[in-house]
C-alpha positions as CSV (number, residue, x, y, z in Angstrom):
1,M,102.8,145.3,173.3
2,S,102.3,148.6,175.1
3,E,104.5,150.2,172.5
4,L,102.2,148.8,169.7
5,I,99.0,150.0,171.4
6,T,100.5,153.5,172.0
7,K,101.7,153.9,168.4
8,C,98.5,152.4,166.8
9,T,96.4,154.8,168.9
10,A,98.5,157.8,167.9
11,A,98.4,156.7,164.3
12,K,94.6,156.4,164.3
13,D,94.3,159.9,165.8
14,A,96.7,161.3,163.3
15,A,94.9,159.7,160.4
16,Q,91.7,161.6,161.3
17,K,93.6,164.9,161.3
18,L,95.5,164.2,158.1
19,V,92.4,164.5,155.9
20,S,92.5,168.2,156.6
21,V,96.2,168.7,155.7
22,S,96.6,170.4,152.3
23,T,98.6,169.1,149.4
24,T,101.0,172.1,149.8
25,E,101.6,171.3,153.4
26,K,102.3,167.6,152.6
27,N,104.7,168.6,149.8
28,D,106.5,171.0,152.1
29,A,107.0,168.2,154.6
30,L,108.2,165.8,152.0
31,K,110.8,168.4,150.8
32,A,111.9,168.9,154.4
33,I,112.3,165.2,154.8
34,A,114.5,165.0,151.7
35,K,116.7,167.8,152.9
36,A,117.0,166.3,156.4
37,L,118.0,162.9,155.0
38,T,121.0,164.4,153.3
39,D,121.8,166.9,156.0
40,R,121.8,164.2,158.7
41,A,123.3,161.4,156.5
42,D,126.2,160.9,158.9
43,E,123.8,160.1,161.7
44,I,122.0,157.5,159.5
45,L,125.2,156.0,158.2
46,S,126.6,155.6,161.8
47,A,123.6,153.6,162.7
48,N,123.8,151.6,159.5
49,I,127.4,150.6,160.3
50,I,126.2,149.0,163.5
51,D,123.6,147.0,161.6
52,I,126.1,145.9,159.0
53,E,128.6,144.8,161.6
54,N,126.0,142.8,163.4
55,A,124.9,141.2,160.1
56,K,128.5,140.1,159.4
57,K,128.8,138.6,162.9
58,N,125.6,136.6,162.3
59,G,127.0,135.2,159.0
60,T,124.5,137.0,156.8
61,R,125.0,136.4,153.1
62,E,126.7,139.1,151.1
63,A,123.7,139.6,148.8
64,M,121.5,140.3,151.9
65,I,124.1,142.7,153.4
66,D,123.9,144.6,150.1
67,R,120.2,145.1,150.7
68,L,121.0,146.4,154.2
69,T,123.8,148.7,153.3
70,L,123.4,152.5,153.0
71,T,126.0,154.8,151.5
72,Q,126.1,158.5,151.0
73,E,125.2,158.0,147.3
74,R,122.2,155.7,148.2
75,I,120.9,158.3,150.7
76,I,121.1,161.0,148.1
77,S,119.2,158.7,145.7
78,I,116.6,158.0,148.4
79,A,116.2,161.8,149.1
80,E,115.8,162.4,145.3
81,G,113.0,159.8,145.3
82,V,111.3,161.7,148.1
83,C,111.4,164.9,146.0
84,E,109.9,163.0,143.1
85,V,107.0,161.9,145.3
86,A,106.5,165.5,146.3
87,A,106.3,166.5,142.6
88,L,103.6,163.9,141.8
89,N,100.0,164.8,141.7
90,D,98.1,164.2,144.9
91,P,95.4,161.7,144.3
92,I,93.4,162.6,147.5
93,G,90.2,164.4,146.7
94,E,90.2,163.5,143.0
95,V,86.7,162.8,141.7
96,I,87.1,159.8,139.4
97,N,83.8,160.2,137.6
98,M,80.5,162.0,138.2
99,T,77.2,160.9,136.5
100,K,73.7,162.3,136.6
101,R,70.9,159.9,137.3
102,P,67.4,160.3,135.7
103,N,66.1,161.7,139.1
104,G,68.7,164.5,139.0
105,L,71.1,163.0,141.6
106,M,74.8,163.6,140.8
107,I,76.8,160.5,141.9
108,G,80.6,160.4,141.8
109,K,83.5,158.5,143.3
110,K,86.2,160.4,145.3
111,R,89.6,159.2,146.3
112,V,90.2,159.2,150.0
113,P,93.0,157.9,152.3
114,M,93.0,154.3,153.6
115,G,93.6,155.6,157.1
116,V,96.3,153.7,158.9
117,I,98.7,151.5,156.9
118,G,100.9,149.0,158.5
119,I,104.0,147.7,156.7
120,I,106.1,144.6,157.8
121,Y,109.4,144.3,156.0
122,E,112.9,142.9,156.3
123,A,116.4,144.2,156.0
124,R,116.0,147.1,153.6
125,P,116.2,150.5,155.3
126,N,115.2,152.3,152.1
127,V,111.7,150.8,152.5
128,T,111.4,152.9,155.7
129,V,111.6,156.1,153.7
130,D,109.6,154.8,150.7
131,A,106.7,153.6,152.8
132,A,106.6,156.6,155.0
133,V,106.6,159.2,152.3
134,L,104.0,157.4,150.1
135,C,101.7,157.2,153.1
136,L,102.2,160.8,154.0
137,K,101.6,162.0,150.4
138,T,98.3,160.1,150.4
139,S,97.2,161.4,153.9
140,N,97.7,158.0,155.5
141,A,99.3,157.5,158.9
142,C,101.8,154.6,158.9
143,I,103.1,152.0,161.3
144,L,106.3,150.4,160.1
145,R,107.8,147.2,161.5
146,G,111.2,146.5,160.0
147,G,113.4,143.5,160.7
148,S,115.9,143.3,163.5
149,E,118.7,143.3,161.0
150,A,118.1,147.0,160.2
151,I,116.6,148.3,163.4
152,N,119.4,150.9,164.1
153,S,119.2,152.2,160.6
154,N,115.4,152.3,160.7
155,K,115.2,154.1,164.0
156,A,117.7,156.8,162.8
157,I,115.8,157.3,159.6
158,M,112.5,157.6,161.4
159,R,113.9,160.2,163.8
160,V,115.1,162.3,160.9
161,M,111.7,162.0,159.1
162,Q,109.6,162.7,162.2
163,D,111.6,165.8,163.1
164,A,111.3,167.2,159.6
165,A,107.6,166.4,159.0
166,Y,106.3,167.5,162.4
167,S,108.2,170.8,162.2
168,C,106.1,171.4,159.0
169,G,102.8,170.9,160.9
170,I,102.2,167.3,160.0
171,P,100.2,165.8,162.9
172,E,102.3,163.9,165.4
173,G,101.7,160.2,165.2
174,T,101.6,160.2,161.4
175,L,105.0,158.4,161.1
176,N,105.7,155.5,163.4
177,I,108.2,152.6,163.7
178,I,107.9,149.7,166.0
179,E,111.2,149.3,167.8
180,D,110.3,145.9,169.3
181,T,111.3,143.5,166.5
182,S,110.1,140.4,168.3
183,R,107.9,137.9,166.4
184,E,105.2,138.3,169.0
185,T,104.9,142.0,168.3
186,A,104.8,141.4,164.6
187,T,102.0,138.9,165.0
188,A,100.1,141.3,167.3
189,L,100.4,144.0,164.6
190,M,98.7,141.6,162.1
191,K,95.7,141.5,164.4
192,M,95.2,145.2,165.2
193,N,91.7,145.3,163.9
194,G,90.1,148.7,164.6
195,Y,93.5,150.4,164.2
196,I,95.1,149.1,161.0
197,D,93.1,149.6,157.8
198,M,95.6,147.8,155.4
199,L,98.7,145.7,156.1
200,I,101.4,145.3,153.5
201,P,104.2,142.7,153.9
202,R,107.5,143.2,152.0
203,G,110.1,140.5,152.2
204,G,110.8,136.8,151.5
205,K,108.5,133.9,151.1
206,G,108.4,133.1,154.8
207,L,107.4,136.6,155.9
208,I,104.7,136.8,153.2
209,K,103.3,133.4,154.2
210,S,103.3,134.3,157.9
211,V,101.4,137.6,157.3
212,V,98.8,136.1,154.9
213,E,98.1,133.1,157.3
214,N,98.1,135.1,160.6
215,A,96.6,138.5,159.8
216,T,93.1,139.3,160.7
217,V,93.4,142.9,159.2
218,P,93.1,143.4,155.4
219,V,96.4,142.3,153.7
220,V,97.8,143.2,150.3
221,E,99.9,140.3,149.3
222,T,103.3,141.2,147.9
223,A,104.9,137.9,147.0
224,A,108.5,136.9,146.6
225,G,110.0,137.4,143.1
226,N,110.7,134.1,141.3
227,C,111.2,135.8,138.0
228,H,112.0,134.2,134.6
229,V,113.6,135.2,131.3
230,Y,112.6,133.1,128.3
231,V,114.9,133.3,125.2
232,D,112.7,132.4,122.2
233,E,113.9,130.7,119.0
234,F,113.4,134.1,117.3
235,A,115.4,136.1,119.8
236,D,118.3,138.4,119.0
237,L,120.9,136.5,120.9
238,D,123.1,139.5,121.6
239,M,120.1,141.3,123.0
240,A,119.2,138.2,125.0
241,T,122.7,138.0,126.5
242,E,122.5,141.6,127.7
243,I,119.1,141.2,129.2
244,V,119.8,138.0,131.0
245,M,123.0,139.3,132.5
246,N,121.3,142.5,133.6
247,A,118.3,140.6,135.0
248,K,120.5,138.2,137.0
249,V,123.7,140.1,137.9
250,Q,122.9,143.8,138.1
251,R,121.5,143.4,141.6
252,P,120.7,139.8,142.4
253,S,119.4,140.4,146.0
254,V,116.2,142.2,144.8
255,C,112.8,140.7,144.1
256,N,112.8,141.7,140.4
257,A,116.1,139.9,139.6
258,A,115.8,136.8,137.3
259,E,116.0,133.4,139.1
260,T,115.3,131.1,136.1
261,L,116.5,131.2,132.5
262,L,114.4,129.3,129.9
263,I,116.0,128.6,126.5
264,N,114.2,127.4,123.4
265,S,115.6,124.1,122.2
266,K,116.1,125.4,118.7
267,I,118.8,127.9,119.7
268,A,120.1,126.1,122.8
269,D,123.3,124.8,121.1
270,K,124.2,128.3,120.0
271,F,123.1,130.3,123.0
272,I,124.0,128.2,126.0
273,P,127.8,128.2,125.6
274,V,127.8,132.0,125.3
275,I,125.5,132.8,128.2
276,F,126.9,130.1,130.6
277,R,130.4,131.4,130.1
278,K,129.3,135.0,130.9
279,L,127.3,133.9,133.9
280,I,130.1,131.8,135.3
281,D,132.6,134.6,134.7
282,A,130.3,136.9,136.7
283,G,130.3,134.5,139.6
284,V,126.9,133.0,139.0
285,E,126.3,129.4,140.1
286,I,124.3,127.6,137.4
287,R,121.8,124.8,138.2
288,A,120.6,123.4,135.0
289,D,118.6,120.6,133.5
290,E,120.2,117.6,131.7
291,A,119.6,119.1,128.2
292,S,121.6,122.2,129.2
293,K,124.3,120.2,130.8
294,K,124.9,118.1,127.7
295,I,125.7,121.3,125.8
296,Y,127.8,122.9,128.5
297,P,128.7,120.6,131.5
298,D,131.7,122.5,132.9
299,G,131.0,124.0,136.3
300,V,127.3,123.4,136.1
301,T,125.3,121.5,138.7
302,T,122.0,119.7,138.2
303,A,118.8,121.6,138.9
304,T,116.2,120.0,141.2
305,E,112.5,120.5,141.2
306,E,112.9,122.8,144.3
307,D,115.3,125.0,142.4
308,Y,112.6,126.0,139.9
309,Y,110.4,127.2,142.8
310,T,113.3,129.1,144.5
311,E,113.9,132.8,144.8
312,Y,117.6,132.8,145.4
313,N,118.3,136.5,146.0
314,D,121.9,135.5,145.2
315,Y,124.4,134.7,142.4
316,I,122.5,131.5,141.5
317,I,120.3,130.8,138.5
318,S,118.3,127.7,137.4
319,V,118.2,126.9,133.7
320,K,115.9,124.7,131.6
321,V,115.6,124.0,127.9
322,V,112.0,124.2,126.6
323,D,110.4,123.2,123.4
324,G,108.7,126.5,122.6
325,V,106.8,129.5,123.9
326,S,103.9,127.3,125.1
327,D,106.3,125.1,127.1
328,A,107.9,128.2,128.6
329,I,104.5,129.7,129.6
330,D,103.5,126.4,131.2
331,H,106.7,126.3,133.2
332,I,106.4,129.9,134.3
333,N,102.8,129.6,135.4
334,K,103.6,126.5,137.4
335,Y,106.7,127.8,139.3
336,N,106.5,131.6,139.4
337,T,105.3,133.9,142.1
338,K,103.3,136.1,139.7
339,H,105.9,138.9,139.9
340,S,107.8,139.7,136.7
341,E,108.4,137.6,133.6
342,A,110.2,138.4,130.3
343,I,110.4,137.0,126.8
344,I,113.2,137.8,124.3
345,T,111.9,137.5,120.8
346,D,111.4,139.2,117.4
347,S,108.2,137.2,116.8
348,Y,105.1,139.4,117.3
349,E,102.9,136.3,117.5
350,N,105.0,134.7,120.3
351,A,105.3,138.0,122.2
352,Q,101.6,138.5,122.2
353,K,101.0,134.9,123.3
354,F,103.4,135.4,126.1
355,L,101.8,138.7,127.2
356,N,98.3,137.2,127.1
357,E,99.0,133.9,128.8
358,V,101.6,134.5,131.4
359,D,100.1,135.1,134.8
360,A,102.2,137.8,136.4
361,A,101.9,141.4,137.7
362,A,104.4,142.6,135.0
363,V,105.2,140.9,131.7
364,Y,108.1,142.2,129.5
365,V,109.0,141.8,125.8
366,N,112.7,142.4,125.1
367,A,113.5,144.1,128.4
368,S,114.9,143.2,131.8
369,T,112.7,142.2,134.7
370,R,114.7,144.7,136.7
371,F,112.4,147.5,135.6
372,T,109.5,146.3,137.9
373,D,110.0,149.2,140.3
374,G,108.0,152.2,141.4
375,F,110.7,154.6,140.4
376,E,111.2,153.1,136.9
377,F,107.4,153.1,136.4
378,G,107.2,156.8,137.1
379,F,105.5,156.5,140.5
380,G,108.3,158.3,142.4
381,A,108.6,155.3,144.8
382,E,106.7,152.2,145.7
383,I,105.4,150.6,148.9
384,G,105.6,147.1,147.5
385,I,104.9,145.0,144.4
386,S,101.5,143.4,144.7
387,T,101.1,140.0,143.1
388,Q,97.5,139.6,144.0
389,K,94.6,140.5,141.7
390,M,92.3,142.5,144.0
391,H,92.6,146.3,144.6
392,A,96.2,146.7,143.5
393,R,98.6,144.7,141.3
394,G,102.3,145.4,140.4
395,P,104.3,148.3,141.8
396,M,102.1,150.0,144.3
397,G,102.3,153.8,144.0
398,L,100.0,156.5,145.3
399,E,96.7,155.4,143.9
400,A,97.2,151.9,145.5
401,L,97.1,153.6,148.9
402,T,93.8,155.2,148.4
403,S,90.2,154.0,148.7
404,I,87.1,155.6,147.3
405,K,83.9,157.0,148.7
406,Y,80.8,157.8,146.8
407,V,79.7,161.5,146.9
408,V,76.1,162.2,146.1
409,Y,74.7,165.7,145.3
410,G,70.9,166.2,145.4
411,S,68.4,169.0,145.2
412,G,65.8,167.6,147.6
413,Q,65.2,164.1,146.1
414,V,63.5,161.5,148.2
415,R,63.0,157.8,147.3
416,S,59.5,156.7,146.6
């Protein structure tokens, strides 16, 4: 608890100083961080090996170990992402609009930092970098609390970033990581009113639920990703096959991977044998409804109600045959986590109906759900994917980490 108080206090002090740090100074620090990550990659990888070995000893699933694992190539990619953030426009200080009132007052809205942003996340050390650099770019101090699975990696990454940023004049206390990974400390962080201005959880359903239910500080909810691909009766089936395989298999451990495949009954006889064989050949376990199993029973288990609610983060997919686009939409809106949903169709009418009626942060026509990502959306990085409807929704880039203040220019006006 003393560590938490110390670092929250330092972050709050740093946040007050950050408002005076120029865009050039922030960008120089980000470039220094990128260089340091690659220059000191061996140090980071050595720490990561310890985390991976511990994960294997604890019986962690391979898909989750993939999320934890760093390589030289991944570190280079992370560093490139930092440089992309440095190249982005700085939103801080932007005047969104300015209007003149009849009494001559000029009233505008100006983007300002949130202040201190807390992030609670699980076994993904790349989040340590993404969160820190996005906060720094937007003049926010950050307090990061990663999971115990990645603690050695996170500590090494934070040391590298702190050394680089502070050597460029960024106020000390801007970048913080909580080394105590106990549940008690995480719960205490959720209640640091007066220190934390916004808290963002990133992780599985259990983590999100815990933060939403226990936090007394403002929370941006980033839900788990129970994502769907619906193959319509008017779909190009070759395209559908490519998209389904990419959405499920390309990296199944991430939140924008597809977990459920919905297939229109009119093309089920033709499409199911093709896609099931490909999924099974790729090592995917299929849990399907009875209609699907009648068409292709070999190596397929029966889906339960719980399967349709589940984010597997693994080589598992649930499948259901539906009667049409309306049936698909009803299924998605019942079971999804409002993350990312896709329709494969050549029908403009069905595509528009899907776009309009599906309740999700990102909705795709003829593309993989794997694109819901800050890098892919051109944000340079993301601090999370918000599935709520207030303040920010979808991949959260720089603007999502800002607030606004009204600025008012007068020439002696008084109110009568």
